[in-house]
C-alpha positions in Angstrom: 9.0 4.0 -22.3 6.7 2.3 -19.3 4.9 4.8 -17.0 4.4 4.2 -13.5 2.6 5.9 -10.8 2.4 5.0 -6.7 1.0 6.6 -3.8 2.8 5.8 -0.4 -0.1 6.4 2.0 0.7 6.2 5.7 -2.1 7.1 8.1 -0.6 7.8 11.5 -3.1 8.7 14.1 -5.9 11.2 15.1 -6.4 13.8 17.8 -9.3 15.8 19.3 -11.9 13.9 17.2 -15.6 14.8 18.5 -17.1 12.1 20.4 -20.2 10.6 18.2 -21.6 7.9 21.2 -23.5 8.3 23.9 -20.6 7.0 26.1 -18.8 10.4 25.2 -16.0 8.6 23.0 -16.3 7.2 19.3 -15.0 4.1 17.5 -13.2 5.7 14.4 -11.7 4.3 11.4 -10.6 6.0 8.5 -11.4 5.3 4.8 -8.8 5.8 2.1 -10.0 6.7 -1.3 -8.5 7.4 -4.6 -10.6 9.5 -7.0 -14.0 8.1 -5.3 -13.2 4.6 -5.0 -12.2 2.8 -1.7 -8.7 1.4 -2.0 -8.3 0.4 1.6 -9.6 0.9 5.6 -7.8 1.1 8.7 -8.8 -1.0 11.3 -11.6 0.4 14.1 -9.9 1.7 17.0 -12.6 1.1 19.7 -13.3 3.9 22.4 -10.7 6.4 21.5 -10.9 10.2 20.7 -7.1 10.0 20.0 -6.9 6.8 17.6 -3.4 5.6 16.8 -3.6 3.3 13.7 -0.2 3.2 11.9 -1.1 1.9 8.9 0.9 2.0 5.6 -0.6 1.6 2.1 0.9 1.4 -1.2 -1.5 1.9 -4.3 -0.1 1.8 -7.6 -2.4 3.6 -9.7 -2.8 5.3 -13.4 -1.5 8.4 -14.4 -4.1 10.2 -15.0 -5.7 10.0 -11.1 -6.8 13.4 -9.5 -7.2 13.3 -5.9 -6.9 11.4 -2.8 -9.0 11.7 0.2 -9.6 10.7 4.1 -12.8 9.9 5.2 -12.8 9.3 9.3 -16.5 7.4 10.4 -17.4 6.5 13.5 -18.4 2.4 13.7 -21.7 2.1 14.9 -23.2 -1.7 15.5 -26.7 -0.7 14.9 -27.4 1.8 12.0 -25.3 3.7 9.7 -21.8 4.6 10.8 -21.5 8.4 11.6 -19.5 10.5 9.4 -16.6 12.7 11.5 -14.8 14.6 8.6 -12.5 14.4 5.6 -9.6 15.4 4.3 -8.9 16.1 0.4 -5.6 16.3 -1.2 -5.3 17.3 -5.1 -2.5 15.4 -7.0 -1.0 18.9 -7.7 -0.7 19.3 -4.0 0.9 15.9 -3.4 3.4 16.3 -6.1 4.3 20.0 -5.2 6.7 18.2 -2.7 8.9 15.7 -3.9 9.7 14.4 -0.4 6.1 13.7 0.5 3.8 15.4 3.0 4.0 14.6 6.7 2.0 16.8 9.0 -1.4 17.1 11.0 -3.9 18.0 8.7 -7.5 19.4 9.9 -10.6 17.6 9.0 -13.2 19.5 7.2 -16.7 19.0 7.2 -18.3 16.7 4.4 -20.9 18.6 2.2 -23.0 16.5 0.0 -23.0 19.1 -2.5 -19.3 18.7 -3.0 -19.1 14.6 -3.0 -19.0 14.1 -6.5 -17.9 11.7 -8.8 -17.9 10.3 -12.4 -17.5 11.3 -16.3 -19.8 13.0 -19.0 -19.6 12.6 -22.4 -20.9 15.7 -24.4 -20.5 16.9 -28.2 -21.1 20.3 -28.6 -21.1 22.0 -31.8 -21.5 26.1 -32.9 -23.7 26.7 -35.9 -24.9 29.7 -37.7 -27.7 30.4 -39.7 -30.2 33.3 -41.0 -31.3 33.5 -37.1 -27.8 34.0 -35.7 -25.6 31.4 -33.8 -26.7 28.5 -32.4 -25.0 25.9 -29.7 -26.2 22.5 -30.2 -25.3 20.0 -27.2 -25.6 16.5 -27.6 -25.4 15.0 -24.2 -24.6 11.2 -25.0 -24.1 9.6 -21.4 -22.5 9.8 -18.3 -20.9 6.9 -16.0 -19.9 6.1 -12.3 -22.4 8.8 -11.2 -22.6 9.2 -7.2 -25.6 7.2 -5.6 -27.8 9.5 -4.0 -30.4 6.8 -3.5 -31.0 4.5 -1.0 -31.2 1.8 -3.5 -27.4 2.7 -4.5 -28.4 4.2 -7.7 -29.8 7.6 -8.7 -32.2 9.0 -10.9 -30.2 11.5 -13.2 -31.1 14.3 -15.7 -28.9 16.9 -17.2 -29.2 20.8 -17.0 -27.4 22.6 -19.8 -27.1 26.5 -19.4 -26.1 28.9 -22.1 -26.3 32.3 -21.0 -29.8 33.0 -20.0 -31.2 29.9 -21.8 -31.6 26.4 -20.1 -32.9 22.9 -21.0 -33.4 19.6 -19.6 -32.8 16.0 -20.7 -35.3 13.4 -19.6 -34.7 11.7 -16.3 -33.3 8.1 -16.3 -34.4 6.2 -13.2 -32.5 3.8 -11.0 -29.1 4.1 -12.7 -25.4 5.5 -12.4 -24.7 5.0 -15.9 -27.4 6.5 -17.8 -27.3 7.1 -21.5 -29.5 10.0 -22.8 -28.6 10.5 -26.4 -30.3 13.8 -26.5 -29.4 16.8 -28.5 -30.4 20.5 -27.1 -30.3 23.4 -29.0 -30.1 27.2 -27.3 -30.2 30.0 -29.4 -27.3 32.8 -28.6 -28.9 36.1 -27.0 -27.5 39.8 -27.3 -24.7 40.3 -25.1 -21.3 39.2 -24.2 -20.1 35.8 -25.3 -21.1 33.2 -22.5 -19.9 30.2 -21.0 -21.6 26.4 -21.6 -22.4 25.1 -17.9 -23.8 21.4 -17.9 -25.3 20.1 -14.6 -26.4 16.8 -13.3 -29.0 16.5 -11.1 -30.6 13.2 -9.3 -34.4 13.4 -9.5 -36.3 13.0 -6.2 -40.3 12.8 -5.9 -40.2 14.5 -2.3 -37.5 17.0 -1.4 -35.2 19.0 -3.5 -33.1 17.3 -6.3 -29.7 16.2 -5.1 -26.8 17.8 -7.0 -24.4 15.2 -9.2 -21.5 17.5 -10.5 -21.4 20.0 -13.3 -18.8 20.9 -16.0 -18.3 24.1 -17.8 -16.8 25.8 -20.9 -15.6 29.1 -21.2 -16.5 31.2 -24.5 -13.0 30.8 -26.0 -13.1 27.1 -25.5 -16.5 26.9 -27.6 -15.4 29.1 -30.2 -11.8 27.7 -30.7 -12.2 23.8 -29.7 -16.0 23.1 -29.1 -16.0 20.2 -26.2 -16.2 16.6 -27.8 -15.4 13.3 -25.3 -15.4 12.6 -21.8 -15.2 15.1 -19.1 -14.6 14.8 -15.2 -17.6 16.2 -13.2 -16.7 18.7 -10.5 -18.4 20.4 -7.8 -19.6 23.7 -7.3 -17.3 26.6 -6.7 -17.7 27.6 -3.2 -16.2 29.7 -0.6 -13.2 28.1 1.8 -14.2 25.0 3.5 -14.4 25.3 7.2 -11.0 24.4 8.9 -12.3 22.1 10.7 -11.0 23.1 14.2 -14.0 21.1 16.0 -13.5 18.2 14.1 -9.8 17.1 14.6 -7.3 16.4 13.1 -5.3 13.3 11.3 -1.8 12.9 11.0 -0.8 11.7 7.4 2.2 10.7 5.4 1.7 10.8 2.0 4.2 10.8 -1.2 3.5 10.5 -4.9 6.1 8.5 -6.7 5.4 9.4 -10.4 8.0 8.2 -13.4 8.6 7.4 -16.4 10.9 4.3 -16.6 13.6 4.1 -19.3 14.6 0.8 -21.7 17.0 -1.2 -19.6 20.0 -0.5 -21.7 19.9 3.5 -20.8 20.0 2.1 -16.9 23.1 -0.3 -17.5 26.0 2.5 -16.3 24.0 3.2 -13.1 23.3 -0.1 -12.3 26.9 -1.4 -13.2 28.1 1.3 -10.5 26.1 -0.3 -8.0 27.1 -3.7 -8.8 30.8 -2.9 -8.8 30.4 -1.6 -5.1 29.1 -4.8 -3.9 31.4 -7.1 -5.9 34.7 -5.3 -5.2 37.5 -5.9 -3.0 36.7 -5.0 0.8 39.6 -2.8 0.8 37.3 -0.4 -1.3 34.1 -0.7 0.7 34.6 3.0 2.0 35.2 4.8 -1.0 32.5 3.1 -3.5 29.5 4.8 -5.4 27.1 2.8 -2.8 29.3 4.2 0.0 28.7 7.8 -1.1 25.3 7.1 -1.9 24.7 5.8 1.6 26.6 9.3 3.0 23.8 11.2 1.3 20.4 9.2 2.8 18.8 11.0 5.5 17.0 9.0 7.9 13.2 9.6 6.7 14.6 8.2 3.2 16.7 5.6 4.2 13.9 2.8 4.8 12.5 3.8 1.1 16.1 3.4 -0.4 16.8 0.0 1.4 13.6 -1.2 0.1 14.5 -0.2 -3.7 18.2 -1.4 -3.3 17.1 -4.9 -1.9 14.6 -5.5 -4.8 17.5 -4.3 -7.2 19.9 -7.1 -6.2 17.1 -9.3 -5.6 16.4 -8.8 -9.4 19.9 -9.2 -10.2 20.1 -12.2 -8.0 22.9 -10.6 -5.8 20.9 -9.7 -2.5 23.3 -11.8 -0.8 26.5 -9.8 -1.9 24.7 -6.4 -1.0 24.0 -7.5 2.6 27.3 -9.1 3.1 28.7 -5.2 1.7 26.4 -3.2 3.9 27.1 -5.8 7.0 30.9 -5.6 6.1 31.1 -1.6 6.4 28.7 -1.7 9.5 31.1 -3.8 11.3 34.2 -2.2 10.1 32.9 0.9 11.9 31.7 -0.9 15.2 34.0 -0.8 18.2 31.5 -1.5 20.7 29.6 -4.8 19.7 26.9 -3.7 22.3 25.6 -1.2 19.5 26.2 -3.4 16.3 23.0 -3.0 14.3 21.0 -1.0 16.9 20.9 2.0 14.9 18.5 2.5 11.7 21.5 2.5 9.6 21.4 1.6 5.6 22.7 -2.1 6.6 19.8 -2.3 9.3 17.0 -1.4 7.2 18.2 -3.3 4.4 18.1 -6.4 6.3 14.7 -5.5 7.9 13.0 -5.0 4.4 14.8 -8.0 2.9 13.7 -10.3 5.7 10.2 -8.9 5.0 10.1 -9.6 1.3 11.9 -12.9 1.2 10.2 -14.1 4.6 6.9 -13.2 4.7 5.0 -16.4 4.0 7.6 -18.3 6.5 6.5 -15.7 9.1 2.8 -16.4 8.7 3.7 -20.2 8.4 5.3 -19.9 11.8 3.2 -17.2 14.0 -0.4 -17.4 12.4 -1.5 -20.3 14.2 -1.0 -18.8 17.5 -1.7 -15.4 16.9 -5.1 -16.4 15.8 -5.9 -18.4 18.9 -4.9 -15.1 21.1 -7.6 -13.2 18.9 -10.2 -15.9 19.3 -9.7 -16.7 22.8 -9.6 -13.4 24.2 -8.2 -14.5 27.5 -7.2 -11.7 30.2 -3.6 -12.1 30.9 -1.5 -9.6 33.2 1.4 -9.6 35.2 2.3 -6.6 36.2 0.7 -5.5 39.7 0.1 -2.0 38.7 -1.9 -2.9 35.8 -4.2 -5.8 37.0 -7.6 -5.2 36.9 -9.4 -8.0 39.7 -12.9 -6.8 38.5 -11.5 -9.1 35.4 -11.9 -12.0 38.0 -14.8 -13.7 36.4 -12.9 -14.5 33.4 -10.8 -16.4 35.7 -12.7 -17.8 38.6 -16.3 -18.2 39.3 -15.6 -18.4 42.8 -15.7 -14.6 43.8 -12.9 -12.0 42.8 -9.7 -13.2 42.8 -7.0 -12.4 44.3 -3.7 -10.6 42.9 -1.7 -14.0 43.2 -4.2 -15.6 41.3 -4.7 -13.4 38.3 -0.7 -13.6 38.3 -0.5 -17.7 38.4 -3.4 -18.2 35.8 -2.0 -15.5 33.4 1.6 -17.3 33.9 0.0 -20.2 32.7 -1.7 -18.8 29.8 1.2 -16.7 28.5 3.6 -19.9 28.9 0.4 -21.8 26.9 0.8 -19.4 24.1 4.8 -18.8 24.2 5.6 -22.4 24.5 4.0 -23.4 20.9 5.4 -20.0 19.4 9.0 -21.0 20.7 8.6 -24.7 19.5 7.7 -23.4 16.0 10.8 -20.9 15.6 13.0 -23.3 16.9 11.5 -26.3 14.6 11.4 -23.6 11.5 15.1 -24.1 10.1 14.0 -26.1 7.1 11.0 -23.9 6.3 13.4 -21.0 6.6 13.9 -19.0 2.8 17.5 -20.3 1.7 18.2 -16.7 0.9 17.4 -15.8 4.5 19.4 -18.5 6.0 22.6 -17.3 3.4 22.2 -13.8 4.5 22.6 -14.9 8.1 25.3 -17.0 7.3 27.4 -14.3 5.7 26.3 -12.1 8.9 27.4 -14.9 11.7 30.7 -14.9 9.5 31.4 -11.2 9.2 30.8 -10.4 12.8 33.1 -13.6 14.3 35.8 -12.2 12.1 35.7 -9.0 13.9 34.9 -9.8 17.3 37.1 -13.3 17.5 37.7 -12.8 21.4 36.3 -15.5 24.2 34.1 -12.6 25.8 32.3 -11.7 22.8 31.3 -15.1 21.7 27.6 -14.4 22.1 27.9 -11.1 19.8 27.5 -13.5 16.7 24.5 -14.9 17.7 23.0 -11.5 19.1 23.8 -9.9 15.8 21.3 -12.6 13.9 18.8 -12.7 16.6 18.5 -9.1 16.9 17.2 -9.1 12.9 15.1 -12.5 13.3 13.6 -12.0 16.9 13.6 -8.3 17.6 13.0 -6.6 14.1 10.7 -9.6 12.5 9.3 -11.8 15.0 8.3 -9.3 18.0 6.9 -6.6 16.0 4.9 -9.0 13.9 3.6 -10.5 17.5 2.8 -6.7 18.7 1.1 -5.7 15.7 -0.3 -8.6 13.6 -2.4 -6.2 11.4 0.5 -4.8 10.0 2.1 -8.0 9.0 -1.1 -9.2 7.5 -1.5 -11.9 10.6 -4.7 -10.6 11.1 -7.5 -8.3 9.4 -8.2 -6.1 12.5 -6.3 -4.3 15.3 -6.4 -6.1 18.4 -8.6 -4.5 21.3 -7.2 -2.9 24.2 -7.2 -6.4 26.3 -5.4 -8.8 23.3 -3.1 -5.7 22.2 -1.9 -6.3 26.0 -1.8 -9.8 25.9 0.1 -9.1 22.5 2.7 -7.0 24.3 3.8 -9.2 26.9 4.2 -12.3 24.3 6.3 -9.7 22.1 8.1 -8.6 25.5 9.0 -12.3 25.9 10.2 -12.9 22.5 12.3 -9.8 22.4 14.2 -11.2 25.8 14.6 -14.8 24.0 16.3 -12.9 21.2 18.6 -10.9 23.7 20.0 -14.4 25.1 18.7 -13.1 28.3 21.1 -10.3 28.5 18.9 -7.7 30.4 16.6 -10.2 32.3 16.0 -9.2 35.8 17.1 -5.8 35.2 15.4 -2.8 34.6 11.7 -1.4 35.6 10.1 -4.6 34.6 10.8 -6.9 37.4 7.3 -7.7 37.6 8.1 -10.2 34.4 10.2 -12.5 37.1 7.7 -15.0 37.4 8.4 -16.0 33.3 12.3 -16.0 33.8 12.2 -19.8 34.2 10.6 -20.1 30.7 12.4 -17.6 29.0 15.7 -19.2 30.5 14.5 -22.7 29.1 13.8 -21.2 25.8 17.3 -19.3 25.5 19.2 -22.1 26.1 17.7 -23.7 22.8 18.3 -20.4 20.3 22.3 -20.7 20.0 21.6 -24.2 18.8 18.8 -23.2 16.4 20.9 -20.3 15.2 23.7 -22.6 14.6 21.2 -25.0 12.5 19.9 -21.9 11.0 23.7 -20.7 9.7 24.5 -24.4 8.4 23.7 -24.2 5.0 25.5 -25.0 1.9 25.0 -23.4 -1.8 25.2 -20.2 -3.2 22.0 -17.5 -3.7 23.7 -16.1 -7.0 23.7 -19.4 -8.4 19.7 -19.1 -9.3 20.6 -16.1 -11.5 18.3 -13.0 -11.7 14.8 -13.5 -10.8 11.7 -11.5 -11.7 9.5 -12.8 -8.7 9.5 -13.6 -5.2 7.4 -16.2 -5.4 7.0 -19.0 -8.2 4.2 -18.9 -10.2 2.9 -22.3 -8.9 3.1 -20.8 -5.2 -0.4 -19.9 -3.5 -0.1 -15.8 -2.9 -3.5 -15.6 -1.7 -6.4 -18.1 0.0 -9.6 -17.9 1.8 -13.2 -18.2 1.6 -15.3 -16.2 -0.6 -19.0 -16.5 -1.4 -19.3 -17.7 -5.3 -22.5 -16.8 -7.1 -23.7 -19.9 -9.3 -23.7 -19.9 -13.0 -27.3 -18.5 -13.9 -29.2 -19.7 -11.2 -32.7 -19.5 -12.5 -35.5 -18.6 -9.6 -33.3 -18.8 -6.6 -33.5 -15.7 -4.5 -30.3 -13.9 -4.5 -28.7 -14.9 -1.1 -29.2 -18.7 -2.0 -27.6 -18.3 -5.2 -24.1 -17.6 -3.5 -22.3 -20.3 -2.1 -19.1 -20.6 0.4 -16.1 -21.9 -1.4 -12.6 -22.1 -0.5 -10.4 -20.2 -2.9 -6.6 -20.6 -3.7 -4.8 -18.0 -6.2 -1.3 -18.7 -7.4 0.3 -17.3 -10.7 -1.2 -20.0 -12.5 -4.9 -20.8 -11.3 -7.7 -19.5 -9.3 -8.8 -22.8 -8.1 -11.8 -23.6 -5.5 -13.5 -26.2 -3.6 -16.0 -26.7 -0.8 -13.3 -26.7 2.2 -9.4 -26.7 2.1 -9.5 -30.2 2.7 -12.2 -30.9 -0.1 -10.6 -33.5 -2.8 -12.4 -32.3 -6.0 -11.4 -28.7 -7.1 -12.2 -26.8 -10.2 -10.1 -23.9 -11.4 -9.9 -20.7 -13.8 -6.6 -20.0 -15.6 -4.9 -16.7 -14.9 -4.3 -16.7 -18.3 -7.8 -16.5 -19.3 -8.6 -13.6 -17.2 -9.3 -10.1 -18.7 -10.7 -7.9 -16.2 -11.2 -7.9 -12.4 -13.5 -5.3 -11.2 -16.0 -4.3 -8.1 -19.7 -5.0 -8.8 -22.3 -2.2 -7.6 -24.1 -3.5 -4.3 -27.3 -2.6 -6.2 -26.4 -5.3 -8.4 -27.3 -8.3 -6.0 -28.5 -6.1 -3.0 -25.0 -7.5 -1.5 -21.8 -5.5 -0.7 -17.8 -6.4 -1.2 -18.9 -8.3 -4.6 -16.3 -8.3 -7.2 -16.4 -9.9 -11.0 -13.6 -12.0 -12.8 -14.2 -11.5 -16.4 -12.7 -14.5 -18.2 -12.6 -15.4 -21.9 -12.7 -18.9 -23.6 -11.0 -20.5 -26.7 -13.6 -19.1 -28.8 -13.7 -15.7 -27.6 -16.8 -15.9 -25.5 -16.7 -14.1 -21.9 -17.8 -15.5 -18.9 -18.4 -13.8 -15.8 -17.7 -15.3 -12.1 -19.3 -13.3 -9.0 -17.6 -13.5 -5.8 -18.7 -11.9 -2.6 -15.8 -10.8 0.1 -16.3 -10.5 3.6 -15.5 -6.8 3.9 -13.6 -4.0 1.8 -10.5 -4.6 2.9 -10.7 -8.3 1.7 -12.3 -7.1 -1.4 -9.4 -4.7 -2.0 -6.6 -7.6 -1.4 -8.4 -10.0 -4.1 -9.0 -7.6 -6.6 -5.1 -6.7 -6.4 -3.9 -10.1 -6.1 -5.9 -11.0 -9.0 -5.0 -7.8 -10.9 -1.4 -8.5 -10.4 -1.5 -12.4 -11.3 -3.3 -11.4 -14.6 -1.1 -8.6 -15.3 0.5 -10.1 -18.4 -2.4 -11.1 -20.0 -3.0 -9.7 -23.5 -6.5 -8.5 -24.9 -7.3 -7.0 -21.4 -10.8 -5.2 -21.4 -11.1 -1.7 -21.4 -14.5 -1.1 -20.3 -17.0 -4.0 -18.4 -20.4 -3.7 -16.6 -20.2 -2.9 -13.0 -23.7 -4.4 -12.6 -25.3 -7.8 -13.4 -27.2 -9.1 -16.3 -30.4 -9.7 -14.4 -34.6 -9.8 -15.6 -33.1 -8.9 -19.2 -31.2 -5.9 -18.9 -28.2 -4.9 -17.2 -28.3 -3.4 -13.5 -26.2 -0.9 -14.2 -27.0 1.0 -17.3 -30.1 -0.9 -18.0 -29.1 -1.9 -21.8 -31.2 -4.6 -22.5 -28.6 -6.6 -24.7 -26.2 -9.1 -22.9 -23.2 -8.4 -25.4 -23.8 -4.3 -24.8 -20.2 -2.3 -24.3 -19.2 -2.2 -20.8 -20.4 1.3 -19.4 -17.7 1.7 -17.0 -14.0 2.1 -17.2 -11.8 -1.1 -15.9 -9.3 -0.5 -13.1 -6.7 -2.9 -14.1 -3.7 -0.7 -13.0 -4.9 0.0 -9.6 -3.2 -2.6 -7.1 -1.9 -2.8 -3.8 2.0 -3.1 -3.3 2.8 -6.1 -0.9 5.8 -8.5 -0.6 4.5 -10.7 -3.1 4.9 -7.8 -6.2 6.7 -8.7 -9.1 10.7 -7.6 -9.3 11.2 -5.1 -11.7 14.9 -3.8 -11.8 14.6 -1.1 -14.3 12.0 0.6 -12.3 14.0 0.6 -9.0 17.3 1.7 -10.7 14.7 4.7 -11.6 13.9 5.0 -7.8 17.6 5.2 -7.1 18.5 7.6 -9.5 15.4 10.0 -8.3 16.7 9.3 -4.6 20.1 10.7 -6.4 18.3 13.6 -8.0 17.4 14.6 -4.6 20.9 14.5 -2.9 23.1 15.9 -6.3 23.6 19.2 -4.8 24.7 17.8 -1.3 27.0 15.2 -3.4 28.6 18.4 -4.9 29.1 20.0 -1.5 30.4 17.1 0.3 32.7 15.3 -2.1 33.6 17.8 -5.0 33.2 21.4 -3.5 36.4 23.3 -4.4 38.3 20.6 -5.8 39.3 22.5 -8.9 40.7 25.0 -6.2 42.9 22.8 -4.0 43.1 19.1 -4.6 46.0 17.6 -2.5 45.5 15.1 0.0 46.7 17.7 2.6 44.0 19.9 1.6 41.2 17.3 1.8 42.4 16.5 5.4 42.4 20.1 6.6 38.9 20.6 5.3 37.9 17.5 7.9 34.2 17.4 6.8 32.0 14.9 8.4 31.7 13.0 5.5 35.3 12.0 4.9 36.8 12.6 8.4 39.1 10.2 9.7 39.6 8.5 6.3 42.9 8.2 4.7 44.0 10.3 1.7 43.8 7.6 -0.7 40.0 7.1 0.4 39.3 10.6 0.1 40.7 11.0 -3.7 38.4 7.5 -4.3 35.5 9.4 -2.8 35.8 12.2 -5.3 36.2 9.9 -8.4 32.8 7.9 -7.4 31.2 10.9 -6.9 32.5 12.3 -9.9 31.4 9.2 -12.1 28.1 9.4 -10.2 27.1 12.9 -11.4 28.4 11.9 -14.7 25.6 9.1 -14.9 23.2 11.4 -13.6 23.7 13.9 -16.3 23.6 11.2 -18.7 19.9 10.0 -17.5 18.7 13.6 -17.4 19.6 14.0 -21.1 18.0 11.1 -21.9 15.0 11.7 -19.9 14.3 15.3 -21.7 14.8 13.1 -25.2 12.0 10.7 -24.4 10.0 13.9 -23.0 10.5 15.9 -26.1 9.7 12.7 -28.1 6.3 12.5 -26.5 5.5 15.8 -27.0 6.0 15.7 -30.3 4.1 12.7 -31.0 1.2 13.7 -28.7 -2.3 14.2 -30.4 -4.5 17.0 -29.2 -6.3 15.1 -26.2 -9.6 15.3 -24.4 -10.5 18.9 -22.6 -10.4 18.4 -18.5 -12.3 21.2 -17.6 
């Protein structure tokens, strides 16, 4: 039985942050850390004390993580960034709410003594001789300690307390991975039994020593089961933290999904119920098990369910049938064509998530060239007279202050200069649109045309498709490129306004000009001739888009959204030369262009370079961060490979920033996930000057001093499909709504089961349905509850087996 753990994190916004700059403002960004490792960094929002980020991350984690932390910092061009405050959430606090945390949380002060990390390895023995009881504490080593010195390392020593006695180990200089291997013996003094406390400190020549963490064991533990193994370091117990009222607050959404995925055969009954829903006759749509599930899904859970269901049916090769089923239901209950797919129904959310999962490479191919130009050129564009800043005229004209008309004309030219390539790229993209998307749009086109055949509703079938493709796919990506990986930073206010104007224009094109010239935005009128010309091309584009033959299911079930040969990540990295003799560090790294697919990690001098070197992904056995002190360079990672004779080779690569580093780490770990013989430990430093920079060991072949993190990855559109994991998530969703399921469909069914009684109840779930449908819904609900009960029983049996097999584990004080 596989175990999985993931965090869904959304950093929404901040408020009332303190001003850190002389201008009376701040330039805030947020670091997201899991167990002291940075997994994400939001973009910087310039000159704001109430920043909006709206950034969302899914982090796949090992089951034994402990806490999640958010640090808000003020970015400074010169010097170190200023720390504003932090929020720390324990795993237990997050897991306490199955639906997740969604609230404003006050920032608290960052206390250096509380910023501890790492583990210590101890072996404790309680001995007795003629002189009495003796405690022997063998302090072996520590790993991943916090860097306290400017060099990015520490000078750690351990101090052991037992009762009124204390002893210290030696100090090991310039390392975060010290090896002491020292035995300290303390004699028991008269009095009550005492706890054992081991503290780690960073020795400083000037000033006081810095605290690195501690572990403590009560007397009963020492007597019954003396500690032996690795233990996580903890901060000093202290008074309640500062509420942070003067430091502002963050609005966060955090949800922990921790599950045990059963073998496939146990999910078969639930899967068959869901498949039966989409493959059954249209007359049974309203009474299918999937319809019952849709009734249970609240608005805040609908997007999660949509994502899981789309992935589940993609994995089964039935995504087209699933979307067609939802479309039939949505169309059947719509009387006004102007409201079709305008709500956040399961149908709308599922199509939206389907486009993101299947169409992200297509989106990048169509939009990225123009989006990159907008960011790089930073042109000032404005059509709204109320928002025009004539003081920016220098950017437009060097002949004095420009008039409002001049700004409008120049902005119009710039806007059409960007919109033209966008529209041309979209209209010419029929052949590049994924076949699965085209088939889904074809089915959508047919269902809408069948339901609204009247001549006055001729455009409804076009609006249904363009509403998804233009309004829910292209326009949001143009408005917020960072959230669609089209750019690695949020736009500054000027560029953000330019993107808003472009998104509005694309939205108007997608609406087929229905609201053109109406409403409050009459200042868009100068752009109308261009928009009308583009709108005339949309219908032809959509006709060609849905003119596709073939069957999505012909390929059968799939396990990946992209084939192994397709590039999933590419870009420039700095690669360290193999064993550079006598070169300074900065000359040892050379710029190379890298491509990663499921088969190889390839690189050359430039994207156009003919000669290319490659590393087989199947040879990768570890992908890890490298300490900044190893080369005095930030954002370095290592790719450890094993050749045919078992010899390890390490390639060091430097990324441009922390997000780039995290994305490359994640992509490489996911690509190499199926590989056997993964390393459990590695060196986070480099072997230089005849020793490892991390743990100071002098043998190149010495065992790694730090654990590897192959399970830590970022979720994205290219994640492999796992139908069992998706079905487990649907099961969890049903569990949350089980009581509601009973009340809506089965309450009092034993007392009165006649159709007339059902109609008399008039519940919101079944109002207006015919008696036969009500009976069928009850049958579907009963079948779902029966499947849930069976899965509950199997989960309990597996958990009992695990508890029975569990060996005594290491203490975690």
